[in-house]
C-alpha positions as CSV (number, residue, x, y, z in Angstrom):
1,X,72.9,358.7,71.0
2,X,72.5,360.5,74.3
3,X,74.7,362.4,76.7
4,X,75.3,359.2,78.7
5,X,75.6,356.6,76.0
6,X,77.8,357.7,73.1
7,X,79.0,356.0,69.9
8,X,82.4,354.5,69.6
9,X,84.1,353.5,66.3
10,X,87.3,351.9,65.2
11,X,89.0,355.4,65.4
12,X,88.0,356.0,69.0
13,X,87.9,352.4,70.3
14,X,91.3,352.5,72.0
15,X,90.6,355.7,73.9
16,X,87.0,354.9,74.7
17,X,87.3,351.3,75.7
18,X,90.8,349.9,75.9
19,X,92.3,352.8,77.9
20,X,89.4,353.5,80.1
21,X,90.0,353.4,83.9
22,X,86.3,352.5,84.4
23,X,84.2,349.4,83.7
24,X,83.0,349.8,80.1
25,X,79.8,348.3,78.6
26,X,79.6,348.3,74.8
27,X,76.3,347.6,73.1
28,X,77.1,346.0,69.7
29,X,74.0,346.8,67.6
30,X,72.7,347.6,64.1
31,X,69.9,349.9,62.9
32,X,67.9,347.0,61.4
33,X,67.9,344.9,64.6
34,X,64.6,344.9,66.4
35,X,66.0,343.3,69.6
36,X,68.7,346.0,69.6
37,X,65.9,348.6,69.8
38,X,64.5,346.7,72.9
39,X,67.9,346.8,74.7
40,X,68.7,350.5,73.9
41,X,66.4,352.1,76.5
42,X,67.7,349.6,79.2
43,X,71.3,350.6,78.4
44,X,70.3,354.2,78.5
45,X,68.8,353.8,82.0
46,X,71.8,351.9,83.3
47,X,74.1,354.6,81.9
48,X,72.2,357.2,83.9
49,X,72.2,355.1,87.1
50,X,75.9,354.2,86.8
51,X,77.2,357.6,85.6
52,X,80.6,358.2,87.0
53,X,81.1,354.5,87.9
54,X,81.0,352.9,84.4
55,X,81.1,354.1,80.8
56,X,78.6,353.1,78.2
57,X,79.1,353.0,74.4
58,X,77.2,351.8,71.4
59,X,79.1,350.3,68.4
60,X,77.2,349.9,65.1
61,X,78.4,346.6,63.7
62,X,77.4,347.5,60.1
63,X,79.6,350.6,60.2
64,X,82.4,349.0,62.1
65,X,82.8,345.4,60.7
66,X,86.4,345.2,61.7
67,X,85.6,345.5,65.4
68,X,82.6,343.2,65.1
69,X,84.9,340.6,63.5
70,X,87.7,341.2,66.1
71,X,85.3,340.4,68.9
72,X,83.6,337.6,67.1
73,X,80.2,339.2,67.2
74,X,77.8,336.6,65.7
75,X,74.5,337.8,67.2
76,X,73.2,341.2,68.1
77,X,72.6,342.8,70.4
78,X,75.7,341.7,72.2
79,X,76.7,343.5,75.4
80,X,80.4,343.3,76.2
81,X,81.9,344.4,79.5
82,X,85.5,345.5,79.6
83,X,87.8,346.1,82.6
84,X,91.4,347.4,82.0
85,X,91.0,346.8,78.3
86,X,90.0,343.1,78.8
87,X,86.7,341.5,78.1
88,X,85.3,340.3,81.5
89,X,81.8,339.4,80.5
90,X,79.5,339.1,77.4
91,X,75.8,338.8,77.1
92,X,74.0,338.1,73.8
93,X,70.4,338.9,73.2
94,X,67.7,340.8,75.2
95,X,68.0,340.3,78.9
96,X,66.2,342.0,81.8
97,X,67.6,345.1,83.4
98,X,68.0,343.3,86.7
99,X,70.4,340.9,85.1
100,X,72.5,343.7,83.7
101,X,72.5,345.6,87.0
102,X,73.7,342.4,88.8
103,X,76.5,342.0,86.3
104,X,77.6,345.6,86.6
105,X,77.4,345.5,90.4
106,X,79.5,342.4,90.5
107,X,82.1,344.0,88.2
108,X,82.2,347.1,90.3
109,X,82.9,345.4,93.6
C-alpha cells in the first residue's frame, strides 16, 4: 500500500469507511487478480489527486471474506463508493480513469 491508499480490514472497517466524514472509495481486490493490478495505479493516482477530499482504501477479499460477502462482491476488482456509511455507487471491472474521476466529482458536488 501507499501513503494515500491504505488497507482496510474487518477490524478497521467501521472507523475507515462507515464513520468517515469524507467520500470513501474502496477497491475490493485479490493478489491473484490481473485486472486488479491494472486498476491499482489508477486508484493510486486518484488518491493523490483527491487527497483531503476523499479517502481511498483497498480491501483484500481473500483475507476479508466476511466483508466481501456482506457487500455481495462477485467480481473483482469492484470499486465501491461510500458516503455517510452508505453505498452510493459501485463499479465492477477495469474502467478508465476519466470515468472514475467523473464519478468522484459527481459525488463531491
